[in-house]
C-alpha positions as protocol buffer text, in pm:
chain_id: "A"
residue {
  index: 1
  type: MET
  ca { x: 5293 y: -4712 z: 344 }
}
residue {
  index: 2
  type: ASN
  ca { x: 5514 y: -4635 z: 640 }
}
residue {
  index: 3
  type: LEU
  ca { x: 5828 y: -4833 z: 726 }
}
residue {
  index: 4
  type: SER
  ca { x: 5639 y: -5076 z: 951 }
}
residue {
  index: 5
  type: GLN
  ca { x: 5403 y: -5170 z: 670 }
}
residue {
  index: 6
  type: LYS
  ca { x: 5685 y: -5199 z: 417 }
}
residue {
  index: 7
  type: LEU
  ca { x: 5854 y: -5446 z: 652 }
}
residue {
  index: 8
  type: GLY
  ca { x: 5535 y: -5644 z: 694 }
}
residue {
  index: 9
  type: TYR
  ca { x: 5436 y: -5525 z: 1042 }
}
residue {
  index: 10
  type: PRO
  ca { x: 5120 y: -5346 z: 1160 }
}
residue {
  index: 11
  type: GLU
  ca { x: 5111 y: -4972 z: 1089 }
}
residue {
  index: 12
  type: ASN
  ca { x: 5165 y: -4863 z: 1452 }
}
residue {
  index: 13
  type: SER
  ca { x: 5444 y: -5107 z: 1539 }
}
residue {
  index: 14
  type: LYS
  ca { x: 5721 y: -5003 z: 1776 }
}
residue {
  index: 15
  type: LEU
  ca { x: 6023 y: -5075 z: 1556 }
}
residue {
  index: 16
  type: LEU
  ca { x: 6365 y: -5067 z: 1720 }
}
residue {
  index: 17
  type: ILE
  ca { x: 6729 y: -5110 z: 1623 }
}
residue {
  index: 18
  type: ILE
  ca { x: 6958 y: -5150 z: 1926 }
}
residue {
  index: 19
  type: HIS
  ca { x: 7285 y: -5021 z: 1788 }
}
residue {
  index: 20
  type: ALA
  ca { x: 7644 y: -5022 z: 1914 }
}
residue {
  index: 21
  type: ASP
  ca { x: 7868 y: -4740 z: 1797 }
}
residue {
  index: 22
  type: ASP
  ca { x: 8249 y: -4732 z: 1800 }
}
residue {
  index: 23
  type: ALA
  ca { x: 8344 y: -5091 z: 1715 }
}
residue {
  index: 24
  type: GLY
  ca { x: 8709 y: -5086 z: 1615 }
}
residue {
  index: 25
  type: LEU
  ca { x: 8791 y: -4812 z: 1867 }
}
residue {
  index: 26
  type: SER
  ca { x: 8966 y: -5057 z: 2102 }
}
residue {
  index: 27
  type: HIS
  ca { x: 8998 y: -5424 z: 2191 }
}
residue {
  index: 28
  type: SER
  ca { x: 8769 y: -5365 z: 2491 }
}
residue {
  index: 29
  type: GLU
  ca { x: 8504 y: -5208 z: 2269 }
}
residue {
  index: 30
  type: ASN
  ca { x: 8529 y: -5497 z: 2025 }
}
residue {
  index: 31
  type: ARG
  ca { x: 8502 y: -5769 z: 2290 }
}
residue {
  index: 32
  type: ALA
  ca { x: 8200 y: -5605 z: 2452 }
}
residue {
  index: 33
  type: THR
  ca { x: 8029 y: -5545 z: 2118 }
}
residue {
  index: 34
  type: ILE
  ca { x: 8082 y: -5905 z: 2008 }
}
residue {
  index: 35
  type: GLN
  ca { x: 7952 y: -6045 z: 2336 }
}
residue {
  index: 36
  type: ALA
  ca { x: 7649 y: -5813 z: 2329 }
}
residue {
  index: 37
  type: LEU
  ca { x: 7566 y: -5924 z: 1975 }
}
residue {
  index: 38
  type: GLN
  ca { x: 7605 y: -6292 z: 2055 }
}
residue {
  index: 39
  type: ASN
  ca { x: 7444 y: -6298 z: 2401 }
}
residue {
  index: 40
  type: GLY
  ca { x: 7246 y: -5976 z: 2439 }
}
residue {
  index: 41
  type: MET
  ca { x: 6984 y: -5764 z: 2271 }
}
residue {
  index: 42
  type: ILE
  ca { x: 7211 y: -5545 z: 2059 }
}
residue {
  index: 43
  type: ASN
  ca { x: 7145 y: -5628 z: 1694 }
}
residue {
  index: 44
  type: SER
  ca { x: 7348 y: -5370 z: 1502 }
}
residue {
  index: 45
  type: TYR
  ca { x: 7694 y: -5214 z: 1518 }
}
residue {
  index: 46
  type: SER
  ca { x: 7922 y: -4995 z: 1313 }
}
residue {
  index: 47
  type: ILE
  ca { x: 8297 y: -5000 z: 1268 }
}
residue {
  index: 48
  type: MET
  ca { x: 8543 y: -4709 z: 1281 }
}
residue {
  index: 49
  type: VAL
  ca { x: 8770 y: -4771 z: 983 }
}
residue {
  index: 50
  type: PRO
  ca { x: 9053 y: -4532 z: 1087 }
}
residue {
  index: 51
  type: CYS
  ca { x: 9098 y: -4682 z: 1434 }
}
residue {
  index: 52
  type: PRO
  ca { x: 9373 y: -4926 z: 1541 }
}
residue {
  index: 53
  type: TRP
  ca { x: 9135 y: -5214 z: 1622 }
}
residue {
  index: 54
  type: PHE
  ca { x: 8945 y: -5198 z: 1291 }
}
residue {
  index: 55
  type: TYR
  ca { x: 9114 y: -5516 z: 1166 }
}
residue {
  index: 56
  type: GLU
  ca { x: 8990 y: -5732 z: 1455 }
}
residue {
  index: 57
  type: MET
  ca { x: 8630 y: -5615 z: 1422 }
}
residue {
  index: 58
  type: ALA
  ca { x: 8633 y: -5632 z: 1043 }
}
residue {
  index: 59
  type: ASN
  ca { x: 8736 y: -5997 z: 1061 }
}
residue {
  index: 60
  type: PHE
  ca { x: 8447 y: -6063 z: 1299 }
}
residue {
  index: 61
  type: ALA
  ca { x: 8210 y: -5889 z: 1058 }
}
residue {
  index: 62
  type: LYS
  ca { x: 8324 y: -6106 z: 767 }
}
residue {
  index: 63
  type: ASP
  ca { x: 8288 y: -6423 z: 973 }
}
residue {
  index: 64
  type: ASN
  ca { x: 7947 y: -6325 z: 1114 }
}
residue {
  index: 65
  type: PRO
  ca { x: 7733 y: -6183 z: 831 }
}
residue {
  index: 66
  type: GLN
  ca { x: 7417 y: -6253 z: 1032 }
}
residue {
  index: 67
  type: PHE
  ca { x: 7475 y: -5931 z: 1229 }
}
residue {
  index: 68
  type: ASP
  ca { x: 7415 y: -5583 z: 1090 }
}
residue {
  index: 69
  type: ASN
  ca { x: 7744 y: -5400 z: 1048 }
}
residue {
  index: 70
  type: GLY
  ca { x: 7771 y: -5043 z: 928 }
}
residue {
  index: 71
  type: ILE
  ca { x: 8058 y: -4804 z: 864 }
}
residue {
  index: 72
  type: HIS
  ca { x: 8096 y: -4549 z: 1144 }
}
residue {
  index: 73
  type: LEU
  ca { x: 8225 y: -4264 z: 927 }
}
residue {
  index: 74
  type: THR
  ca { x: 8484 y: -4081 z: 1134 }
}
residue {
  index: 75
  type: LEU
  ca { x: 8599 y: -3720 z: 1108 }
}
residue {
  index: 76
  type: THR
  ca { x: 8667 y: -3622 z: 1471 }
}
residue {
  index: 77
  type: CYS
  ca { x: 8859 y: -3766 z: 1766 }
}
residue {
  index: 78
  type: GLU
  ca { x: 8736 y: -3652 z: 2108 }
}
residue {
  index: 79
  type: TRP
  ca { x: 8983 y: -3829 z: 2337 }
}
residue {
  index: 80
  type: GLU
  ca { x: 9258 y: -3662 z: 2537 }
}
residue {
  index: 81
  type: ASN
  ca { x: 9545 y: -3909 z: 2503 }
}
residue {
  index: 82
  type: TYR
  ca { x: 9420 y: -4151 z: 2239 }
}
residue {
  index: 83
  type: LYS
  ca { x: 9437 y: -4021 z: 1884 }
}
residue {
  index: 84
  type: PHE
  ca { x: 9366 y: -4129 z: 1529 }
}
residue {
  index: 85
  type: GLY
  ca { x: 9343 y: -3951 z: 1197 }
}
residue {
  index: 86
  type: PRO
  ca { x: 9245 y: -3993 z: 833 }
}
residue {
  index: 87
  type: ILE
  ca { x: 9327 y: -4304 z: 636 }
}
residue {
  index: 88
  type: LEU
  ca { x: 9430 y: -4087 z: 341 }
}
residue {
  index: 89
  type: PRO
  ca { x: 9773 y: -3921 z: 343 }
}
residue {
  index: 90
  type: ILE
  ca { x: 9756 y: -3597 z: 539 }
}
residue {
  index: 91
  type: ASN
  ca { x: 9872 y: -3394 z: 240 }
}
residue {
  index: 92
  type: GLU
  ca { x: 9553 y: -3500 z: 59 }
}
residue {
  index: 93
  type: VAL
  ca { x: 9319 y: -3390 z: 340 }
}
residue {
  index: 94
  type: PRO
  ca { x: 9512 y: -3126 z: 539 }
}
residue {
  index: 95
  type: THR
  ca { x: 9202 y: -2939 z: 660 }
}
residue {
  index: 96
  type: LEU
  ca { x: 9073 y: -3248 z: 842 }
}
residue {
  index: 97
  type: VAL
  ca { x: 9362 y: -3261 z: 1089 }
}
residue {
  index: 98
  type: ASP
  ca { x: 9512 y: -3058 z: 1373 }
}
residue {
  index: 99
  type: LYS
  ca { x: 9874 y: -2945 z: 1394 }
}
residue {
  index: 100
  type: ASN
  ca { x: 9980 y: -3297 z: 1498 }
}
residue {
  index: 101
  type: GLY
  ca { x: 9805 y: -3472 z: 1210 }
}
residue {
  index: 102
  type: TYR
  ca { x: 9508 y: -3612 z: 1402 }
}
residue {
  index: 103
  type: PHE
  ca { x: 9138 y: -3552 z: 1350 }
}
residue {
  index: 104
  type: HIS
  ca { x: 9006 y: -3236 z: 1517 }
}
residue {
  index: 105
  type: LYS
  ca { x: 8889 y: -3291 z: 1874 }
}
residue {
  index: 106
  type: THR
  ca { x: 8559 y: -3101 z: 1857 }
}
residue {
  index: 107
  type: ARG
  ca { x: 8283 y: -3043 z: 1605 }
}
residue {
  index: 108
  type: VAL
  ca { x: 8356 y: -2669 z: 1627 }
}
residue {
  index: 109
  type: ASP
  ca { x: 8718 y: -2719 z: 1521 }
}
residue {
  index: 110
  type: PHE
  ca { x: 8599 y: -2954 z: 1249 }
}
residue {
  index: 111
  type: ILE
  ca { x: 8346 y: -2715 z: 1092 }
}
residue {
  index: 112
  type: ASN
  ca { x: 8587 y: -2421 z: 1123 }
}
residue {
  index: 113
  type: ASN
  ca { x: 8859 y: -2601 z: 927 }
}
residue {
  index: 114
  type: ALA
  ca { x: 8730 y: -2883 z: 711 }
}
residue {
  index: 115
  type: LYS
  ca { x: 8682 y: -2832 z: 338 }
}
residue {
  index: 116
  type: PRO
  ca { x: 8382 y: -3019 z: 193 }
}
residue {
  index: 117
  type: GLU
  ca { x: 8582 y: -3171 z: -92 }
}
residue {
  index: 118
  type: GLU
  ca { x: 8829 y: -3320 z: 159 }
}
residue {
  index: 119
  type: VAL
  ca { x: 8545 y: -3451 z: 377 }
}
residue {
  index: 120
  type: LYS
  ca { x: 8394 y: -3631 z: 80 }
}
residue {
  index: 121
  type: LYS
  ca { x: 8731 y: -3768 z: -27 }
}
residue {
  index: 122
  type: GLU
  ca { x: 8813 y: -3910 z: 318 }
}
residue {
  index: 123
  type: LEU
  ca { x: 8467 y: -4056 z: 377 }
}
residue {
  index: 124
  type: ARG
  ca { x: 8474 y: -4229 z: 40 }
}
residue {
  index: 125
  type: ALA
  ca { x: 8819 y: -4367 z: 123 }
}
residue {
  index: 126
  type: GLN
  ca { x: 8688 y: -4510 z: 451 }
}
residue {
  index: 127
  type: ILE
  ca { x: 8401 y: -4680 z: 271 }
}
residue {
  index: 128
  type: GLU
  ca { x: 8630 y: -4814 z: -1 }
}
residue {
  index: 129
  type: LYS
  ca { x: 8875 y: -4954 z: 256 }
}
residue {
  index: 130
  type: ALA
  ca { x: 8592 y: -5142 z: 426 }
}
residue {
  index: 131
  type: LEU
  ca { x: 8466 y: -5279 z: 93 }
}
residue {
  index: 132
  type: HIS
  ca { x: 8817 y: -5376 z: -16 }
}
residue {
  index: 133
  type: PHE
  ca { x: 8857 y: -5568 z: 312 }
}
residue {
  index: 134
  type: GLY
  ca { x: 8554 y: -5770 z: 209 }
}
residue {
  index: 135
  type: LEU
  ca { x: 8292 y: -5614 z: 433 }
}
residue {
  index: 136
  type: LYS
  ca { x: 7931 y: -5595 z: 321 }
}
residue {
  index: 137
  type: PRO
  ca { x: 7801 y: -5298 z: 520 }
}
residue {
  index: 138
  type: THR
  ca { x: 7431 y: -5262 z: 591 }
}
residue {
  index: 139
  type: HIS
  ca { x: 7431 y: -4885 z: 647 }
}
residue {
  index: 140
  type: LEU
  ca { x: 7635 y: -4572 z: 715 }
}
residue {
  index: 141
  type: ASP
  ca { x: 7640 y: -4365 z: 1033 }
}
residue {
  index: 142
  type: SER
  ca { x: 7863 y: -4091 z: 1170 }
}
residue {
  index: 143
  type: HIS
  ca { x: 8097 y: -4067 z: 1469 }
}
residue {
  index: 144
  type: MET
  ca { x: 7986 y: -3782 z: 1698 }
}
residue {
  index: 145
  type: CYS
  ca { x: 7736 y: -3704 z: 1419 }
}
residue {
  index: 146
  type: SER
  ca { x: 8005 y: -3474 z: 1279 }
}
residue {
  index: 147
  type: ILE
  ca { x: 7837 y: -3480 z: 940 }
}
residue {
  index: 148
  type: GLY
  ca { x: 7537 y: -3311 z: 1104 }
}
residue {
  index: 149
  type: VAL
  ca { x: 7714 y: -2983 z: 1183 }
}
residue {
  index: 150
  type: SER
  ca { x: 7595 y: -2827 z: 857 }
}
residue {
  index: 151
  type: PRO
  ca { x: 7355 y: -2903 z: 570 }
}
residue {
  index: 152
  type: GLU
  ca { x: 7650 y: -2908 z: 329 }
}
residue {
  index: 153
  type: PHE
  ca { x: 7822 y: -3191 z: 515 }
}
residue {
  index: 154
  type: LEU
  ca { x: 7493 y: -3377 z: 564 }
}
residue {
  index: 155
  type: GLU
  ca { x: 7434 y: -3366 z: 189 }
}
residue {
  index: 156
  type: ILE
  ca { x: 7775 y: -3528 z: 131 }
}
residue {
  index: 157
  type: TYR
  ca { x: 7676 y: -3804 z: 372 }
}
residue {
  index: 158
  type: LYS
  ca { x: 7339 y: -3857 z: 204 }
}
residue {
  index: 159
  type: ALA
  ca { x: 7500 y: -3859 z: -141 }
}
residue {
  index: 160
  type: LEU
  ca { x: 7747 y: -4129 z: -35 }
}
residue {
  index: 161
  type: GLY
  ca { x: 7456 y: -4337 z: 92 }
}
residue {
  index: 162
  type: LYS
  ca { x: 7293 y: -4315 z: -250 }
}
residue {
  index: 163
  type: GLU
  ca { x: 7618 y: -4381 z: -431 }
}
residue {
  index: 164
  type: TYR
  ca { x: 7681 y: -4703 z: -237 }
}
residue {
  index: 165
  type: ASN
  ca { x: 7312 y: -4794 z: -206 }
}
residue {
  index: 166
  type: LEU
  ca { x: 7328 y: -4790 z: 174 }
}
residue {
  index: 167
  type: PRO
  ca { x: 7075 y: -4639 z: 415 }
}
residue {
  index: 168
  type: VAL
  ca { x: 7221 y: -4360 z: 628 }
}
residue {
  index: 169
  type: PHE
  ca { x: 7129 y: -4306 z: 990 }
}
residue {
  index: 170
  type: ILE
  ca { x: 6971 y: -3962 z: 1038 }
}
residue {
  index: 171
  type: ASN
  ca { x: 6753 y: -3832 z: 1319 }
}
residue {
  index: 172
  type: LYS
  ca { x: 6632 y: -3474 z: 1265 }
}
residue {
  index: 173
  type: GLN
  ca { x: 6618 y: -3380 z: 1632 }
}
residue {
  index: 174
  type: PHE
  ca { x: 6972 y: -3507 z: 1695 }
}
residue {
  index: 175
  type: VAL
  ca { x: 7114 y: -3334 z: 1387 }
}
residue {
  index: 176
  type: GLU
  ca { x: 6952 y: -3004 z: 1475 }
}
residue {
  index: 177
  type: THR
  ca { x: 7068 y: -3032 z: 1837 }
}
residue {
  index: 178
  type: ILE
  ca { x: 7434 y: -3055 z: 1736 }
}
residue {
  index: 179
  type: SER
  ca { x: 7405 y: -2827 z: 1429 }
}
residue {
  index: 180
  type: LEU
  ca { x: 7657 y: -2543 z: 1403 }
}
residue {
  index: 181
  type: SER
  ca { x: 7487 y: -2383 z: 1103 }
}
residue {
  index: 182
  type: ASN
  ca { x: 7201 y: -2141 z: 1053 }
}
residue {
  index: 183
  type: GLU
  ca { x: 7115 y: -2291 z: 716 }
}
residue {
  index: 184
  type: LYS
  ca { x: 6810 y: -2508 z: 663 }
}
residue {
  index: 185
  type: TYR
  ca { x: 6846 y: -2886 z: 636 }
}
residue {
  index: 186
  type: ASN
  ca { x: 6674 y: -3086 z: 363 }
}
residue {
  index: 187
  type: TYR
  ca { x: 6525 y: -3420 z: 464 }
}
residue {
  index: 188
  type: GLU
  ca { x: 6311 y: -3479 z: 154 }
}
residue {
  index: 189
  type: ASN
  ca { x: 6332 y: -3827 z: 2 }
}
residue {
  index: 190
  type: THR
  ca { x: 6547 y: -3938 z: 296 }
}
residue {
  index: 191
  type: LEU
  ca { x: 6475 y: -4218 z: 541 }
}
residue {
  index: 192
  type: VAL
  ca { x: 6479 y: -4055 z: 884 }
}
residue {
  index: 193
  type: ALA
  ca { x: 6465 y: -4233 z: 1220 }
}
residue {
  index: 194
  type: ASP
  ca { x: 6157 y: -4105 z: 1403 }
}
residue {
  index: 195
  type: ASN
  ca { x: 6311 y: -4130 z: 1750 }
}
residue {
  index: 196
  type: LEU
  ca { x: 6664 y: -4151 z: 1885 }
}
residue {
  index: 197
  type: LEU
  ca { x: 6701 y: -4315 z: 2227 }
}
residue {
  index: 198
  type: ILE
  ca { x: 7028 y: -4232 z: 2401 }
}
residue {
  index: 199
  type: GLY
  ca { x: 7168 y: -4193 z: 2752 }
}
residue {
  index: 200
  type: TYR
  ca { x: 7217 y: -3849 z: 2905 }
}
residue {
  index: 201
  type: PHE
  ca { x: 7502 y: -3728 z: 3123 }
}
residue {
  index: 202
  type: THR
  ca { x: 7267 y: -3595 z: 3391 }
}
residue {
  index: 203
  type: ASP
  ca { x: 7126 y: -3947 z: 3440 }
}
residue {
  index: 204
  type: PHE
  ca { x: 7477 y: -4092 z: 3447 }
}
residue {
  index: 205
  type: GLU
  ca { x: 7589 y: -3838 z: 3709 }
}
residue {
  index: 206
  type: LYS
  ca { x: 7292 y: -3929 z: 3929 }
}
residue {
  index: 207
  type: GLY
  ca { x: 7367 y: -4300 z: 3894 }
}
residue {
  index: 208
  type: GLU
  ca { x: 7040 y: -4351 z: 3709 }
}
residue {
  index: 209
  type: LEU
  ca { x: 7156 y: -4444 z: 3361 }
}
residue {
  index: 210
  type: LYS
  ca { x: 7016 y: -4798 z: 3376 }
}
residue {
  index: 211
  type: GLN
  ca { x: 6683 y: -4665 z: 3504 }
}
residue {
  index: 212
  type: SER
  ca { x: 6673 y: -4413 z: 3219 }
}
residue {
  index: 213
  type: TYR
  ca { x: 6716 y: -4697 z: 2970 }
}
residue {
  index: 214
  type: GLU
  ca { x: 6430 y: -4889 z: 3130 }
}
residue {
  index: 215
  type: LYS
  ca { x: 6211 y: -4578 z: 3116 }
}
residue {
  index: 216
  type: ALA
  ca { x: 6300 y: -4522 z: 2751 }
}
residue {
  index: 217
  type: LEU
  ca { x: 6189 y: -4876 z: 2662 }
}
residue {
  index: 218
  type: ASP
  ca { x: 5869 y: -4834 z: 2865 }
}
residue {
  index: 219
  type: ASN
  ca { x: 5786 y: -4515 z: 2677 }
}
residue {
  index: 220
  type: ILE
  ca { x: 5896 y: -4610 z: 2329 }
}
residue {
  index: 221
  type: LYS
  ca { x: 5671 y: -4474 z: 2055 }
}
residue {
  index: 222
  type: PRO
  ca { x: 5534 y: -4636 z: 1741 }
}
residue {
  index: 223
  type: GLY
  ca { x: 5760 y: -4574 z: 1443 }
}
residue {
  index: 224
  type: PHE
  ca { x: 6128 y: -4619 z: 1359 }
}
residue {
  index: 225
  type: ASN
  ca { x: 6338 y: -4599 z: 1676 }
}
residue {
  index: 226
  type: VAL
  ca { x: 6714 y: -4634 z: 1719 }
}
residue {
  index: 227
  type: PHE
  ca { x: 6875 y: -4695 z: 2060 }
}
residue {
  index: 228
  type: LEU
  ca { x: 7233 y: -4566 z: 2036 }
}
residue {
  index: 229
  type: LEU
  ca { x: 7484 y: -4735 z: 2269 }
}
residue {
  index: 230
  type: HIS
  ca { x: 7859 y: -4765 z: 2322 }
}
residue {
  index: 231
  type: PRO
  ca { x: 7928 y: -5101 z: 2492 }
}
residue {
  index: 232
  type: ALA
  ca { x: 8278 y: -5161 z: 2631 }
}
residue {
  index: 233
  type: PHE
  ca { x: 8436 y: -5284 z: 2951 }
}
residue {
  index: 234
  type: ASP
  ca { x: 8546 y: -5056 z: 3235 }
}
residue {
  index: 235
  type: ASP
  ca { x: 8903 y: -5187 z: 3215 }
}
residue {
  index: 236
  type: ASN
  ca { x: 9248 y: -5029 z: 3201 }
}
residue {
  index: 237
  type: GLU
  ca { x: 9236 y: -4990 z: 2824 }
}
residue {
  index: 238
  type: MET
  ca { x: 8907 y: -4799 z: 2817 }
}
residue {
  index: 239
  type: GLN
  ca { x: 8994 y: -4599 z: 3128 }
}
residue {
  index: 240
  type: GLY
  ca { x: 9307 y: -4481 z: 2949 }
}
residue {
  index: 241
  type: ILE
  ca { x: 9122 y: -4395 z: 2631 }
}
residue {
  index: 242
  type: THR
  ca { x: 8841 y: -4206 z: 2806 }
}
residue {
  index: 243
  type: LYS
  ca { x: 9059 y: -4022 z: 3060 }
}
residue {
  index: 244
  type: ASN
  ca { x: 8892 y: -3699 z: 3179 }
}
residue {
  index: 245
  type: HIS
  ca { x: 8591 y: -3778 z: 2959 }
}
residue {
  index: 246
  type: PRO
  ca { x: 8318 y: -3931 z: 3178 }
}
residue {
  index: 247
  type: ASN
  ca { x: 8054 y: -3855 z: 2913 }
}
residue {
  index: 248
  type: PHE
  ca { x: 8038 y: -4189 z: 2725 }
}
residue {
  index: 249
  type: GLY
  ca { x: 8345 y: -4293 z: 2928 }
}
residue {
  index: 250
  type: SER
  ca { x: 8448 y: -4642 z: 3033 }
}
residue {
  index: 251
  type: GLU
  ca { x: 8210 y: -4664 z: 3332 }
}
residue {
  index: 252
  type: TRP
  ca { x: 7919 y: -4551 z: 3113 }
}
residue {
  index: 253
  type: ARG
  ca { x: 8008 y: -4806 z: 2846 }
}
residue {
  index: 254
  type: GLN
  ca { x: 8015 y: -5087 z: 3102 }
}
residue {
  index: 255
  type: ILE
  ca { x: 7659 y: -4994 z: 3203 }
}
residue {
  index: 256
  type: ASP
  ca { x: 7555 y: -5009 z: 2836 }
}
residue {
  index: 257
  type: PHE
  ca { x: 7699 y: -5358 z: 2809 }
}
residue {
  index: 258
  type: ASP
  ca { x: 7555 y: -5480 z: 3139 }
}
residue {
  index: 259
  type: TYR
  ca { x: 7200 y: -5362 z: 3078 }
}
residue {
  index: 260
  type: PHE
  ca { x: 7165 y: -5464 z: 2715 }
}
residue {
  index: 261
  type: THR
  ca { x: 7291 y: -5816 z: 2786 }
}
residue {
  index: 262
  type: SER
  ca { x: 7057 y: -5859 z: 3084 }
}
residue {
  index: 263
  type: GLU
  ca { x: 6738 y: -6061 z: 3120 }
}
residue {
  index: 264
  type: GLU
  ca { x: 6573 y: -5741 z: 3246 }
}
residue {
  index: 265
  type: CYS
  ca { x: 6626 y: -5579 z: 2907 }
}
residue {
  index: 266
  type: LYS
  ca { x: 6491 y: -5883 z: 2722 }
}
residue {
  index: 267
  type: THR
  ca { x: 6182 y: -5878 z: 2945 }
}
residue {
  index: 268
  type: LYS
  ca { x: 6127 y: -5504 z: 2883 }
}
residue {
  index: 269
  type: LEU
  ca { x: 6127 y: -5557 z: 2509 }
}
residue {
  index: 270
  type: LYS
  ca { x: 5864 y: -5829 z: 2539 }
}
residue {
  index: 271
  type: GLU
  ca { x: 5649 y: -5635 z: 2788 }
}
residue {
  index: 272
  type: ASN
  ca { x: 5637 y: -5333 z: 2559 }
}
residue {
  index: 273
  type: ASN
  ca { x: 5575 y: -5533 z: 2241 }
}
residue {
  index: 274
  type: ILE
  ca { x: 5886 y: -5390 z: 2075 }
}
residue {
  index: 275
  type: GLN
  ca { x: 5983 y: -5533 z: 1737 }
}
residue {
  index: 276
  type: LEU
  ca { x: 6357 y: -5550 z: 1673 }
}
residue {
  index: 277
  type: ILE
  ca { x: 6448 y: -5478 z: 1312 }
}
residue {
  index: 278
  type: THR
  ca { x: 6776 y: -5446 z: 1124 }
}
residue {
  index: 279
  type: TRP
  ca { x: 6933 y: -5210 z: 873 }
}
residue {
  index: 280
  type: LYS
  ca { x: 6959 y: -5508 z: 638 }
}
residue {
  index: 281
  type: GLU
  ca { x: 6579 y: -5534 z: 637 }
}
residue {
  index: 282
  type: ILE
  ca { x: 6549 y: -5160 z: 575 }
}
residue {
  index: 283
  type: GLN
  ca { x: 6802 y: -5181 z: 293 }
}
residue {
  index: 284
  type: GLY
  ca { x: 6575 y: -5432 z: 124 }
}
residue {
  index: 285
  type: VAL
  ca { x: 6257 y: -5217 z: 124 }
}
residue {
  index: 286
  type: ARG
  ca { x: 6374 y: -4858 z: 74 }
}
């Protein structure tokens, strides 16, 4: 049986999770994510435990258990003037930080410095902090897919999923696109999303990001699909955070929010006979 059948749908169903990354990053990100969950088509999100606005989003998660909420495991920080680092003391995970004590900015810096034992230690600490806060996460995923840079780090991620009995978000094509290793990945006995739907910078540059989302929904394939979004508002806070970073910047994030809270999006889902599912459902049938 494939995932559709396990969930009680026809074999060739177009299953879709519409997921919001980066909750906890900022107040703007939190407000947009909450509004998109309550009034839009987004039905899943994940929280960045090391970020300053974790507390606000974690309280929302506790008060609103009807929404999927995962842990957005964080090992890198891509922003120019907005920084965060590990929740463990730096002397316990020194290879995970730059000279100023913040997470490395790029995946290259991360893989060139991070020791696997420190990666595992920090990721477990992030999960434990969320659990201690009272969260009941539905899954694990990874900020910037940093755990995908090598098979060794991906195995740590998968092992933590098994340890905490949580599905982990993995898409083979995405992992192998950002991979910085020549070693072979092992996907055996692992739930893998068949298709990742995501915006591309070329479409954003041409002012066609919304149209690309519509096209993606029109061409969605049968199987397990995940639409990966980053809703936020194009306000002073997000403009400051995403300075000199138009890729997934504040303007982009506003488009994500606008489209996935629109009637047009709702209509597209119906027209294409797309079945929204949740990580919580998947957790129950794995």
